[in-house]
PDB file of N, H, CA, C and O in Angstrom:
ATOM      1  N   MET A   1       0.841  -1.173   0.000  1.00  0.00           N
ATOM      2  CA  MET A   1       0.000   0.000   0.000  1.00  0.00           C
ATOM      3  C   MET A   1       0.886   1.236   0.000  1.00  0.00           C
ATOM      4  O   MET A   1       2.079   1.155   0.292  1.00  0.00           O
ATOM      5  N   THR A   2       0.302   2.370  -0.326  1.00  0.00           N
ATOM      6  H   THR A   2      -0.667   2.437  -0.563  1.00  0.00           H
ATOM      7  CA  THR A   2       1.062   3.617  -0.321  1.00  0.00           C
ATOM      8  C   THR A   2       0.802   4.383   0.971  1.00  0.00           C
ATOM      9  O   THR A   2      -0.165   4.112   1.683  1.00  0.00           O
ATOM     10  N   LEU A   3       1.666   5.329   1.257  1.00  0.00           N
ATOM     11  H   LEU A   3       2.451   5.550   0.678  1.00  0.00           H
ATOM     12  CA  LEU A   3       1.507   6.160   2.448  1.00  0.00           C
ATOM     13  C   LEU A   3       0.180   6.915   2.405  1.00  0.00           C
ATOM     14  O   LEU A   3      -0.448   7.119   3.444  1.00  0.00           O
ATOM     15  N   PHE A   4      -0.246   7.324   1.225  1.00  0.00           N
ATOM     16  H   PHE A   4       0.265   7.158   0.382  1.00  0.00           H
ATOM     17  CA  PHE A   4      -1.498   8.061   1.083  1.00  0.00           C
ATOM     18  C   PHE A   4      -2.702   7.226   1.509  1.00  0.00           C
ATOM     19  O   PHE A   4      -3.690   7.786   1.985  1.00  0.00           O
ATOM     20  N   GLU A   5      -2.647   5.917   1.354  1.00  0.00           N
ATOM     21  H   GLU A   5      -1.845   5.462   0.968  1.00  0.00           H
ATOM     22  CA  GLU A   5      -3.765   5.027   1.682  1.00  0.00           C
ATOM     23  C   GLU A   5      -3.880   4.724   3.177  1.00  0.00           C
ATOM     24  O   GLU A   5      -4.872   4.135   3.606  1.00  0.00           O
ATOM     25  N   CYS A   6      -2.906   5.107   3.959  1.00  0.00           N
ATOM     26  H   CYS A   6      -2.100   5.585   3.611  1.00  0.00           H
ATOM     27  CA  CYS A   6      -2.897   4.804   5.393  1.00  0.00           C
ATOM     28  C   CYS A   6      -3.901   5.659   6.153  1.00  0.00           C
ATOM     29  O   CYS A   6      -4.284   6.744   5.716  1.00  0.00           O
ATOM     30  N   GLU A   7      -4.312   5.138   7.297  1.00  0.00           N
ATOM     31  H   GLU A   7      -4.001   4.256   7.652  1.00  0.00           H
ATOM     32  CA  GLU A   7      -5.258   5.833   8.167  1.00  0.00           C
ATOM     33  C   GLU A   7      -4.515   6.689   9.187  1.00  0.00           C
ATOM     34  O   GLU A   7      -3.331   6.469   9.443  1.00  0.00           O
ATOM     35  N   ILE A   8      -5.207   7.659   9.764  1.00  0.00           N
ATOM     36  H   ILE A   8      -6.169   7.837   9.555  1.00  0.00           H
ATOM     37  CA  ILE A   8      -4.647   8.505  10.815  1.00  0.00           C
ATOM     38  C   ILE A   8      -4.298   7.635  12.021  1.00  0.00           C
ATOM     39  O   ILE A   8      -5.037   6.708  12.355  1.00  0.00           O
ATOM     40  N   ASP A   9      -3.183   7.931  12.670  1.00  0.00           N
ATOM     41  H   ASP A   9      -2.583   8.684  12.399  1.00  0.00           H
ATOM     42  CA  ASP A   9      -2.629   7.209  13.831  1.00  0.00           C
ATOM     43  C   ASP A   9      -2.059   5.837  13.481  1.00  0.00           C
ATOM     44  O   ASP A   9      -1.675   5.090  14.381  1.00  0.00           O
ATOM     45  N   GLN A  10      -1.995   5.493  12.220  1.00  0.00           N
ATOM     46  H   GLN A  10      -2.307   6.099  11.488  1.00  0.00           H
ATOM     47  CA  GLN A  10      -1.425   4.214  11.810  1.00  0.00           C
ATOM     48  C   GLN A  10       0.093   4.326  11.746  1.00  0.00           C
ATOM     49  O   GLN A  10       0.632   5.313  11.244  1.00  0.00           O
ATOM     50  N   GLU A  11       0.780   3.305  12.262  1.00  0.00           N
ATOM     51  H   GLU A  11       0.343   2.503  12.670  1.00  0.00           H
ATOM     52  CA  GLU A  11       2.240   3.257  12.183  1.00  0.00           C
ATOM     53  C   GLU A  11       2.628   2.298  11.072  1.00  0.00           C
ATOM     54  O   GLU A  11       2.101   1.191  10.972  1.00  0.00           O
ATOM     55  N   VAL A  12       3.559   2.745  10.242  1.00  0.00           N
ATOM     56  H   VAL A  12       3.987   3.645  10.324  1.00  0.00           H
ATOM     57  CA  VAL A  12       3.984   1.957   9.090  1.00  0.00           C
ATOM     58  C   VAL A  12       5.497   2.018   8.932  1.00  0.00           C
ATOM     59  O   VAL A  12       6.176   2.837   9.551  1.00  0.00           O
ATOM     60  N   LYS A  13       6.003   1.125   8.083  1.00  0.00           N
ATOM     61  H   LYS A  13       5.451   0.459   7.580  1.00  0.00           H
ATOM     62  CA  LYS A  13       7.432   1.095   7.763  1.00  0.00           C
ATOM     63  C   LYS A  13       7.578   1.266   6.256  1.00  0.00           C
ATOM     64  O   LYS A  13       6.842   0.655   5.481  1.00  0.00           O
ATOM     65  N   VAL A  14       8.525   2.093   5.848  1.00  0.00           N
ATOM     66  H   VAL A  14       9.123   2.589   6.478  1.00  0.00           H
ATOM     67  CA  VAL A  14       8.752   2.370   4.428  1.00  0.00           C
ATOM     68  C   VAL A  14       9.392   1.151   3.766  1.00  0.00           C
ATOM     69  O   VAL A  14      10.395   0.622   4.247  1.00  0.00           O
ATOM     70  N   ILE A  15       8.802   0.722   2.668  1.00  0.00           N
ATOM     71  H   ILE A  15       7.988   1.151   2.278  1.00  0.00           H
ATOM     72  CA  ILE A  15       9.347  -0.389   1.875  1.00  0.00           C
ATOM     73  C   ILE A  15      10.188   0.159   0.728  1.00  0.00           C
ATOM     74  O   ILE A  15      11.293  -0.317   0.470  1.00  0.00           O
ATOM     75  N   SER A  16       9.645   1.173   0.039  1.00  0.00           N
ATOM     76  H   SER A  16       8.747   1.560   0.249  1.00  0.00           H
ATOM     77  CA  SER A  16      10.376   1.766  -1.083  1.00  0.00           C
ATOM     78  C   SER A  16       9.848   3.165  -1.378  1.00  0.00           C
ATOM     79  O   SER A  16       8.741   3.537  -0.989  1.00  0.00           O
ATOM     80  N   VAL A  17      10.682   3.921  -2.077  1.00  0.00           N
ATOM     81  H   VAL A  17      11.582   3.620  -2.392  1.00  0.00           H
ATOM     82  CA  VAL A  17      10.310   5.260  -2.535  1.00  0.00           C
ATOM     83  C   VAL A  17      10.408   5.230  -4.053  1.00  0.00           C
ATOM     84  O   VAL A  17      11.470   4.956  -4.611  1.00  0.00           O
ATOM     85  N   GLU A  18       9.286   5.515  -4.718  1.00  0.00           N
ATOM     86  H   GLU A  18       8.423   5.738  -4.265  1.00  0.00           H
ATOM     87  CA  GLU A  18       9.231   5.428  -6.172  1.00  0.00           C
ATOM     88  C   GLU A  18       9.150   6.810  -6.802  1.00  0.00           C
ATOM     89  O   GLU A  18       9.109   7.823  -6.103  1.00  0.00           O
ATOM     90  N   GLY A  19       9.128   6.840  -8.110  1.00  0.00           N
ATOM     91  H   GLY A  19       9.161   6.018  -8.678  1.00  0.00           H
ATOM     92  CA  GLY A  19       9.027   8.107  -8.832  1.00  0.00           C
ATOM     93  C   GLY A  19      10.325   8.430  -9.548  1.00  0.00           C
ATOM     94  O   GLY A  19      11.283   7.657  -9.522  1.00  0.00           O
ATOM     95  N   ILE A  20      10.333   9.589 -10.187  1.00  0.00           N
ATOM     96  H   ILE A  20       9.555  10.217 -10.208  1.00  0.00           H
ATOM     97  CA  ILE A  20      11.537   9.987 -10.910  1.00  0.00           C
ATOM     98  C   ILE A  20      12.655  10.299  -9.909  1.00  0.00           C
ATOM     99  O   ILE A  20      12.404  10.564  -8.733  1.00  0.00           O
ATOM    100  N   ARG A  21      13.863  10.262 -10.396  1.00  0.00           N
ATOM    101  H   ARG A  21      14.068  10.047 -11.351  1.00  0.00           H
ATOM    102  CA  ARG A  21      15.040  10.399  -9.528  1.00  0.00           C
ATOM    103  C   ARG A  21      15.002  11.661  -8.667  1.00  0.00           C
ATOM    104  O   ARG A  21      15.340  11.607  -7.484  1.00  0.00           O
ATOM    105  N   LYS A  22      14.602  12.778  -9.233  1.00  0.00           N
ATOM    106  H   LYS A  22      14.328  12.821 -10.193  1.00  0.00           H
ATOM    107  CA  LYS A  22      14.572  14.053  -8.512  1.00  0.00           C
ATOM    108  C   LYS A  22      13.629  13.982  -7.301  1.00  0.00           C
ATOM    109  O   LYS A  22      13.967  14.465  -6.221  1.00  0.00           O
ATOM    110  N   ILE A  23      12.460  13.387  -7.484  1.00  0.00           N
ATOM    111  H   ILE A  23      12.185  12.995  -8.362  1.00  0.00           H
ATOM    112  CA  ILE A  23      11.492  13.263  -6.389  1.00  0.00           C
ATOM    113  C   ILE A  23      11.998  12.284  -5.338  1.00  0.00           C
ATOM    114  O   ILE A  23      11.915  12.564  -4.142  1.00  0.00           O
ATOM    115  N   ARG A  24      12.523  11.136  -5.773  1.00  0.00           N
ATOM    116  H   ARG A  24      12.590  10.909  -6.744  1.00  0.00           H
ATOM    117  CA  ARG A  24      13.067  10.150  -4.818  1.00  0.00           C
ATOM    118  C   ARG A  24      14.161  10.771  -3.974  1.00  0.00           C
ATOM    119  O   ARG A  24      14.201  10.568  -2.761  1.00  0.00           O
ATOM    120  N   LYS A  25      15.050  11.525  -4.601  1.00  0.00           N
ATOM    121  H   LYS A  25      15.018  11.691  -5.587  1.00  0.00           H
ATOM    122  CA  LYS A  25      16.150  12.151  -3.868  1.00  0.00           C
ATOM    123  C   LYS A  25      15.631  13.135  -2.823  1.00  0.00           C
ATOM    124  O   LYS A  25      16.130  13.172  -1.699  1.00  0.00           O
ATOM    125  N   ARG A  26      14.633  13.928  -3.192  1.00  0.00           N
ATOM    126  H   ARG A  26      14.227  13.898  -4.106  1.00  0.00           H
ATOM    127  CA  ARG A  26      14.077  14.907  -2.250  1.00  0.00           C
ATOM    128  C   ARG A  26      13.446  14.206  -1.048  1.00  0.00           C
ATOM    129  O   ARG A  26      13.643  14.634   0.089  1.00  0.00           O
ATOM    130  N   LEU A  27      12.690  13.134  -1.286  1.00  0.00           N
ATOM    131  H   LEU A  27      12.530  12.786  -2.210  1.00  0.00           H
ATOM    132  CA  LEU A  27      12.061  12.401  -0.188  1.00  0.00           C
ATOM    133  C   LEU A  27      13.111  11.733   0.699  1.00  0.00           C
ATOM    134  O   LEU A  27      12.979  11.736   1.923  1.00  0.00           O
ATOM    135  N   ILE A  28      14.132  11.170   0.100  1.00  0.00           N
ATOM    136  H   ILE A  28      14.239  11.168  -0.894  1.00  0.00           H
ATOM    137  CA  ILE A  28      15.209  10.540   0.868  1.00  0.00           C
ATOM    138  C   ILE A  28      15.966  11.587   1.674  1.00  0.00           C
ATOM    139  O   ILE A  28      16.335  11.333   2.820  1.00  0.00           O
ATOM    140  N   ASP A  29      16.201  12.752   1.094  1.00  0.00           N
ATOM    141  H   ASP A  29      15.901  12.958   0.162  1.00  0.00           H
ATOM    142  CA  ASP A  29      16.867  13.843   1.821  1.00  0.00           C
ATOM    143  C   ASP A  29      16.059  14.292   3.035  1.00  0.00           C
ATOM    144  O   ASP A  29      16.627  14.784   4.011  1.00  0.00           O
ATOM    145  N   MET A  30      14.735  14.125   2.980  1.00  0.00           N
ATOM    146  H   MET A  30      14.274  13.726   2.188  1.00  0.00           H
ATOM    147  CA  MET A  30      13.876  14.487   4.115  1.00  0.00           C
ATOM    148  C   MET A  30      13.856  13.395   5.185  1.00  0.00           C
ATOM    149  O   MET A  30      13.231  13.563   6.232  1.00  0.00           O
ATOM    150  N   GLY A  31      14.537  12.279   4.924  1.00  0.00           N
ATOM    151  H   GLY A  31      15.044  12.142   4.073  1.00  0.00           H
ATOM    152  CA  GLY A  31      14.617  11.210   5.914  1.00  0.00           C
ATOM    153  C   GLY A  31      13.702  10.036   5.655  1.00  0.00           C
ATOM    154  O   GLY A  31      13.627   9.119   6.472  1.00  0.00           O
ATOM    155  N   ILE A  32      13.005  10.047   4.535  1.00  0.00           N
ATOM    156  H   ILE A  32      13.066  10.792   3.871  1.00  0.00           H
ATOM    157  CA  ILE A  32      12.086   8.957   4.207  1.00  0.00           C
ATOM    158  C   ILE A  32      12.870   7.912   3.422  1.00  0.00           C
ATOM    159  O   ILE A  32      12.947   7.968   2.195  1.00  0.00           O
ATOM    160  N   THR A  33      13.452   6.959   4.146  1.00  0.00           N
ATOM    161  H   THR A  33      13.390   6.913   5.143  1.00  0.00           H
ATOM    162  CA  THR A  33      14.280   5.921   3.543  1.00  0.00           C
ATOM    163  C   THR A  33      13.711   4.547   3.869  1.00  0.00           C
ATOM    164  O   THR A  33      12.857   4.419   4.747  1.00  0.00           O
ATOM    165  N   THR A  34      14.173   3.533   3.175  1.00  0.00           N
ATOM    166  H   THR A  34      14.867   3.637   2.462  1.00  0.00           H
ATOM    167  CA  THR A  34      13.727   2.170   3.403  1.00  0.00           C
ATOM    168  C   THR A  34      13.903   1.786   4.866  1.00  0.00           C
ATOM    169  O   THR A  34      14.917   2.103   5.488  1.00  0.00           O
ATOM    170  N   ASN A  35      12.902   1.102   5.404  1.00  0.00           N
ATOM    171  H   ASN A  35      12.078   0.845   4.899  1.00  0.00           H
ATOM    172  CA  ASN A  35      12.843   0.612   6.787  1.00  0.00           C
ATOM    173  C   ASN A  35      12.614   1.699   7.834  1.00  0.00           C
ATOM    174  O   ASN A  35      12.633   1.404   9.029  1.00  0.00           O
ATOM    175  N   THR A  36      12.398   2.945   7.419  1.00  0.00           N
ATOM    176  H   THR A  36      12.383   3.184   6.448  1.00  0.00           H
ATOM    177  CA  THR A  36      12.078   4.009   8.368  1.00  0.00           C
ATOM    178  C   THR A  36      10.646   3.821   8.854  1.00  0.00           C
ATOM    179  O   THR A  36       9.732   3.621   8.054  1.00  0.00           O
ATOM    180  N   LYS A  37      10.456   3.886  10.169  1.00  0.00           N
ATOM    181  H   LYS A  37      11.198   4.048  10.819  1.00  0.00           H
ATOM    182  CA  LYS A  37       9.109   3.803  10.733  1.00  0.00           C
ATOM    183  C   LYS A  37       8.547   5.210  10.846  1.00  0.00           C
ATOM    184  O   LYS A  37       9.246   6.147  11.231  1.00  0.00           O
ATOM    185  N   LEU A  38       7.274   5.340  10.506  1.00  0.00           N
ATOM    186  H   LEU A  38       6.706   4.578  10.194  1.00  0.00           H
ATOM    187  CA  LEU A  38       6.625   6.639  10.623  1.00  0.00           C
ATOM    188  C   LEU A  38       5.168   6.465  11.015  1.00  0.00           C
ATOM    189  O   LEU A  38       4.607   5.374  10.919  1.00  0.00           O
ATOM    190  N   LYS A  39       4.570   7.557  11.457  1.00  0.00           N
ATOM    191  H   LYS A  39       5.026   8.444  11.535  1.00  0.00           H
ATOM    192  CA  LYS A  39       3.184   7.540  11.917  1.00  0.00           C
ATOM    193  C   LYS A  39       2.413   8.652  11.219  1.00  0.00           C
ATOM    194  O   LYS A  39       2.909   9.769  11.072  1.00  0.00           O
ATOM    195  N   ILE A  40       1.196   8.336  10.793  1.00  0.00           N
ATOM    196  H   ILE A  40       0.793   7.428  10.913  1.00  0.00           H
ATOM    197  CA  ILE A  40       0.328   9.319  10.166  1.00  0.00           C
ATOM    198  C   ILE A  40      -0.317  10.138  11.282  1.00  0.00           C
ATOM    199  O   ILE A  40      -1.034   9.586  12.116  1.00  0.00           O
ATOM    200  N   ILE A  41      -0.072  11.434  11.307  1.00  0.00           N
ATOM    201  H   ILE A  41       0.512  11.883  10.630  1.00  0.00           H
ATOM    202  CA  ILE A  41      -0.602  12.304  12.357  1.00  0.00           C
ATOM    203  C   ILE A  41      -1.970  12.856  11.962  1.00  0.00           C
ATOM    204  O   ILE A  41      -2.927  12.743  12.727  1.00  0.00           O
ATOM    205  N   ARG A  42      -2.069  13.449  10.783  1.00  0.00           N
ATOM    206  H   ARG A  42      -1.291  13.541  10.161  1.00  0.00           H
ATOM    207  CA  ARG A  42      -3.359  13.983  10.327  1.00  0.00           C
ATOM    208  C   ARG A  42      -3.348  14.155   8.813  1.00  0.00           C
ATOM    209  O   ARG A  42      -2.301  14.207   8.169  1.00  0.00           O
ATOM    210  N   LYS A  43      -4.560  14.239   8.278  1.00  0.00           N
ATOM    211  H   LYS A  43      -5.411  14.196   8.801  1.00  0.00           H
ATOM    212  CA  LYS A  43      -4.738  14.499   6.850  1.00  0.00           C
ATOM    213  C   LYS A  43      -5.659  15.696   6.695  1.00  0.00           C
ATOM    214  O   LYS A  43      -6.599  15.870   7.470  1.00  0.00           O
ATOM    215  N   ALA A  44      -5.392  16.510   5.705  1.00  0.00           N
ATOM    216  H   ALA A  44      -4.628  16.369   5.075  1.00  0.00           H
ATOM    217  CA  ALA A  44      -6.290  17.618   5.380  1.00  0.00           C
ATOM    218  C   ALA A  44      -7.614  17.029   4.886  1.00  0.00           C
ATOM    219  O   ALA A  44      -7.645  15.873   4.463  1.00  0.00           O
ATOM    220  N   PRO A  45      -8.695  17.788   4.929  1.00  0.00           N
ATOM    221  CA  PRO A  45     -10.008  17.261   4.540  1.00  0.00           C
ATOM    222  C   PRO A  45     -10.046  16.558   3.182  1.00  0.00           C
ATOM    223  O   PRO A  45     -10.747  15.556   3.033  1.00  0.00           O
ATOM    224  N   LEU A  46      -9.330  17.048   2.220  1.00  0.00           N
ATOM    225  H   LEU A  46      -8.761  17.861   2.341  1.00  0.00           H
ATOM    226  CA  LEU A  46      -9.313  16.399   0.906  1.00  0.00           C
ATOM    227  C   LEU A  46      -8.107  15.481   0.731  1.00  0.00           C
ATOM    228  O   LEU A  46      -7.851  14.992  -0.370  1.00  0.00           O
ATOM    229  N   GLY A  47      -7.361  15.247   1.819  1.00  0.00           N
ATOM    230  H   GLY A  47      -7.568  15.645   2.713  1.00  0.00           H
ATOM    231  CA  GLY A  47      -6.224  14.337   1.777  1.00  0.00           C
ATOM    232  C   GLY A  47      -4.918  14.971   1.341  1.00  0.00           C
ATOM    233  O   GLY A  47      -3.922  14.268   1.176  1.00  0.00           O
ATOM    234  N   ASP A  48      -4.896  16.262   1.152  1.00  0.00           N
ATOM    235  H   ASP A  48      -5.706  16.834   1.286  1.00  0.00           H
ATOM    236  CA  ASP A  48      -3.685  16.919   0.662  1.00  0.00           C
ATOM    237  C   ASP A  48      -3.476  18.232   1.404  1.00  0.00           C
ATOM    238  O   ASP A  48      -4.282  19.145   1.224  1.00  0.00           O
ATOM    239  N   PRO A  49      -2.462  18.378   2.213  1.00  0.00           N
ATOM    240  CA  PRO A  49      -1.354  17.452   2.481  1.00  0.00           C
ATOM    241  C   PRO A  49      -1.666  16.518   3.653  1.00  0.00           C
ATOM    242  O   PRO A  49      -2.727  16.592   4.273  1.00  0.00           O
ATOM    243  N   ILE A  50      -0.697  15.632   3.933  1.00  0.00           N
ATOM    244  H   ILE A  50       0.165  15.571   3.430  1.00  0.00           H
ATOM    245  CA  ILE A  50      -0.781  14.788   5.119  1.00  0.00           C
ATOM    246  C   ILE A  50       0.419  15.113   6.005  1.00  0.00           C
ATOM    247  O   ILE A  50       1.485  15.489   5.518  1.00  0.00           O
ATOM    248  N   GLU A  51       0.227  14.961   7.303  1.00  0.00           N
ATOM    249  H   GLU A  51      -0.639  14.656   7.699  1.00  0.00           H
ATOM    250  CA  GLU A  51       1.316  15.197   8.254  1.00  0.00           C
ATOM    251  C   GLU A  51       1.756  13.858   8.821  1.00  0.00           C
ATOM    252  O   GLU A  51       0.929  13.054   9.253  1.00  0.00           O
ATOM    253  N   ILE A  52       3.060  13.624   8.817  1.00  0.00           N
ATOM    254  H   ILE A  52       3.731  14.277   8.466  1.00  0.00           H
ATOM    255  CA  ILE A  52       3.617  12.391   9.367  1.00  0.00           C
ATOM    256  C   ILE A  52       4.664  12.738  10.420  1.00  0.00           C
ATOM    257  O   ILE A  52       5.187  13.851  10.463  1.00  0.00           O
ATOM    258  N   LYS A  53       4.950  11.761  11.259  1.00  0.00           N
ATOM    259  H   LYS A  53       4.525  10.857  11.224  1.00  0.00           H
ATOM    260  CA  LYS A  53       6.012  11.929  12.251  1.00  0.00           C
ATOM    261  C   LYS A  53       7.015  10.806  12.029  1.00  0.00           C
ATOM    262  O   LYS A  53       6.647   9.633  11.959  1.00  0.00           O
ATOM    263  N   LEU A  54       8.283  11.178  11.920  1.00  0.00           N
ATOM    264  H   LEU A  54       8.582  12.131  11.977  1.00  0.00           H
ATOM    265  CA  LEU A  54       9.345  10.204  11.746  1.00  0.00           C
ATOM    266  C   LEU A  54      10.623  10.752  12.343  1.00  0.00           C
ATOM    267  O   LEU A  54      10.865  11.959  12.319  1.00  0.00           O
ATOM    268  N   ARG A  55      11.432   9.867  12.876  1.00  0.00           N
ATOM    269  H   ARG A  55      11.235   8.887  12.896  1.00  0.00           H
ATOM    270  CA  ARG A  55      12.748  10.237  13.418  1.00  0.00           C
ATOM    271  C   ARG A  55      12.691  11.426  14.383  1.00  0.00           C
ATOM    272  O   ARG A  55      13.645  12.199  14.471  1.00  0.00           O
ATOM    273  N   GLY A  56      11.572  11.572  15.108  1.00  0.00           N
ATOM    274  H   GLY A  56      10.798  10.943  15.037  1.00  0.00           H
ATOM    275  CA  GLY A  56      11.466  12.616  16.113  1.00  0.00           C
ATOM    276  C   GLY A  56      11.002  13.977  15.609  1.00  0.00           C
ATOM    277  O   GLY A  56      11.011  14.940  16.376  1.00  0.00           O
ATOM    278  N   TYR A  57      10.600  14.088  14.352  1.00  0.00           N
ATOM    279  H   TYR A  57      10.593  13.306  13.729  1.00  0.00           H
ATOM    280  CA  TYR A  57      10.099  15.367  13.843  1.00  0.00           C
ATOM    281  C   TYR A  57       8.866  15.150  12.968  1.00  0.00           C
ATOM    282  O   TYR A  57       8.624  14.047  12.478  1.00  0.00           O
ATOM    283  N   SER A  58       8.100  16.209  12.782  1.00  0.00           N
ATOM    284  H   SER A  58       8.297  17.105  13.181  1.00  0.00           H
ATOM    285  CA  SER A  58       6.903  16.165  11.944  1.00  0.00           C
ATOM    286  C   SER A  58       7.224  16.714  10.563  1.00  0.00           C
ATOM    287  O   SER A  58       8.088  17.576  10.399  1.00  0.00           O
ATOM    288  N   LEU A  59       6.507  16.191   9.576  1.00  0.00           N
ATOM    289  H   LEU A  59       5.805  15.490   9.709  1.00  0.00           H
ATOM    290  CA  LEU A  59       6.748  16.554   8.189  1.00  0.00           C
ATOM    291  C   LEU A  59       5.420  16.541   7.447  1.00  0.00           C
ATOM    292  O   LEU A  59       4.616  15.632   7.651  1.00  0.00           O
ATOM    293  N   SER A  60       5.174  17.511   6.604  1.00  0.00           N
ATOM    294  H   SER A  60       5.827  18.250   6.437  1.00  0.00           H
ATOM    295  CA  SER A  60       3.975  17.534   5.760  1.00  0.00           C
ATOM    296  C   SER A  60       4.362  17.144   4.344  1.00  0.00           C
ATOM    297  O   SER A  60       5.366  17.613   3.806  1.00  0.00           O
ATOM    298  N   LEU A  61       3.548  16.276   3.749  1.00  0.00           N
ATOM    299  H   LEU A  61       2.733  15.896   4.186  1.00  0.00           H
ATOM    300  CA  LEU A  61       3.799  15.806   2.387  1.00  0.00           C
ATOM    301  C   LEU A  61       2.586  16.060   1.507  1.00  0.00           C
ATOM    302  O   LEU A  61       1.445  15.967   1.959  1.00  0.00           O
ATOM    303  N   ARG A  62       2.842  16.377   0.260  1.00  0.00           N
ATOM    304  H   ARG A  62       3.769  16.453  -0.108  1.00  0.00           H
ATOM    305  CA  ARG A  62       1.758  16.495  -0.713  1.00  0.00           C
ATOM    306  C   ARG A  62       1.219  15.111  -1.035  1.00  0.00           C
ATOM    307  O   ARG A  62       1.917  14.108  -0.889  1.00  0.00           O
ATOM    308  N   MET A  63      -0.020  15.072  -1.470  1.00  0.00           N
ATOM    309  H   MET A  63      -0.587  15.888  -1.588  1.00  0.00           H
ATOM    310  CA  MET A  63      -0.669  13.819  -1.822  1.00  0.00           C
ATOM    311  C   MET A  63       0.130  13.077  -2.896  1.00  0.00           C
ATOM    312  O   MET A  63       0.316  11.864  -2.797  1.00  0.00           O
ATOM    313  N   ASP A  64       0.598  13.783  -3.905  1.00  0.00           N
ATOM    314  H   ASP A  64       0.447  14.768  -3.986  1.00  0.00           H
ATOM    315  CA  ASP A  64       1.354  13.142  -4.987  1.00  0.00           C
ATOM    316  C   ASP A  64       2.618  12.468  -4.468  1.00  0.00           C
ATOM    317  O   ASP A  64       2.973  11.381  -4.923  1.00  0.00           O
ATOM    318  N   ASP A  65       3.301  13.107  -3.517  1.00  0.00           N
ATOM    319  H   ASP A  65       3.013  13.990  -3.148  1.00  0.00           H
ATOM    320  CA  ASP A  65       4.508  12.513  -2.942  1.00  0.00           C
ATOM    321  C   ASP A  65       4.156  11.305  -2.077  1.00  0.00           C
ATOM    322  O   ASP A  65       4.852  10.291  -2.120  1.00  0.00           O
ATOM    323  N   ALA A  66       3.087  11.404  -1.296  1.00  0.00           N
ATOM    324  H   ALA A  66       2.522  12.228  -1.261  1.00  0.00           H
ATOM    325  CA  ALA A  66       2.673  10.300  -0.424  1.00  0.00           C
ATOM    326  C   ALA A  66       2.307   9.060  -1.239  1.00  0.00           C
ATOM    327  O   ALA A  66       2.478   7.937  -0.765  1.00  0.00           O
ATOM    328  N   LYS A  67       1.812   9.252  -2.438  1.00  0.00           N
ATOM    329  H   LYS A  67       1.673  10.164  -2.822  1.00  0.00           H
ATOM    330  CA  LYS A  67       1.449   8.120  -3.297  1.00  0.00           C
ATOM    331  C   LYS A  67       2.678   7.407  -3.856  1.00  0.00           C
ATOM    332  O   LYS A  67       2.555   6.299  -4.378  1.00  0.00           O
ATOM    333  N   LYS A  68       3.839   8.005  -3.760  1.00  0.00           N
ATOM    334  H   LYS A  68       3.939   8.905  -3.336  1.00  0.00           H
ATOM    335  CA  LYS A  68       5.074   7.404  -4.272  1.00  0.00           C
ATOM    336  C   LYS A  68       5.830   6.609  -3.205  1.00  0.00           C
ATOM    337  O   LYS A  68       6.857   5.997  -3.497  1.00  0.00           O
ATOM    338  N   ILE A  69       5.322   6.618  -1.973  1.00  0.00           N
ATOM    339  H   ILE A  69       4.487   7.115  -1.737  1.00  0.00           H
ATOM    340  CA  ILE A  69       5.994   5.939  -0.864  1.00  0.00           C
ATOM    341  C   ILE A  69       5.234   4.664  -0.536  1.00  0.00           C
ATOM    342  O   ILE A  69       4.102   4.717  -0.057  1.00  0.00           O
ATOM    343  N   LYS A  70       5.856   3.515  -0.793  1.00  0.00           N
ATOM    344  H   LYS A  70       6.776   3.472  -1.182  1.00  0.00           H
ATOM    345  CA  LYS A  70       5.253   2.217  -0.493  1.00  0.00           C
ATOM    346  C   LYS A  70       5.579   1.851   0.951  1.00  0.00           C
ATOM    347  O   LYS A  70       6.727   1.952   1.383  1.00  0.00           O
ATOM    348  N   VAL A  71       4.548   1.421   1.700  1.00  0.00           N
ATOM    349  H   VAL A  71       3.615   1.339   1.349  1.00  0.00           H
ATOM    350  CA  VAL A  71       4.723   1.112   3.116  1.00  0.00           C
ATOM    351  C   VAL A  71       4.036  -0.203   3.468  1.00  0.00           C
ATOM    352  O   VAL A  71       3.245  -0.739   2.692  1.00  0.00           O
ATOM    353  N   GLU A  72       4.361  -0.710   4.665  1.00  0.00           N
ATOM    354  H   GLU A  72       5.004  -0.274   5.295  1.00  0.00           H
ATOM    355  CA  GLU A  72       3.660  -1.863   5.224  1.00  0.00           C
ATOM    356  C   GLU A  72       3.348  -1.564   6.680  1.00  0.00           C
ATOM    357  O   GLU A  72       4.053  -0.790   7.328  1.00  0.00           O
ATOM    358  N   LYS A  73       2.286  -2.183   7.194  1.00  0.00           N
ATOM    359  H   LYS A  73       1.713  -2.812   6.668  1.00  0.00           H
ATOM    360  CA  LYS A  73       1.895  -1.967   8.585  1.00  0.00           C
ATOM    361  C   LYS A  73       2.946  -2.532   9.520  1.00  0.00           C
ATOM    362  O   LYS A  73       3.594  -3.535   9.222  1.00  0.00           O
ATOM    363  N   VAL A  74       3.104  -1.864  10.668  1.00  0.00           N
ATOM    364  H   VAL A  74       2.577  -1.050  10.910  1.00  0.00           H
ATOM    365  CA  VAL A  74       4.059  -2.336  11.683  1.00  0.00           C
ATOM    366  C   VAL A  74       3.292  -3.125  12.715  1.00  0.00           C
ATOM    367  O   VAL A  74       3.881  -3.625  13.673  1.00  0.00           O
TER     368      VAL A  74
END
């Protein structure tokens, strides 16, 4: 499943980051790497953006970026 499909308060682990190289690099630079655990904090009413917590900090992602992050439930 993708990060965008996750529910609020769900904890997941990153399996892969997809998309073109430029987008993958930006997401990896933000700390979203394979095996990173993160938690969905909240979603905007239309699902864009979503707020996640990982590595001790919060981060907001656009819906398009969240759809490029493959995750599994922890």
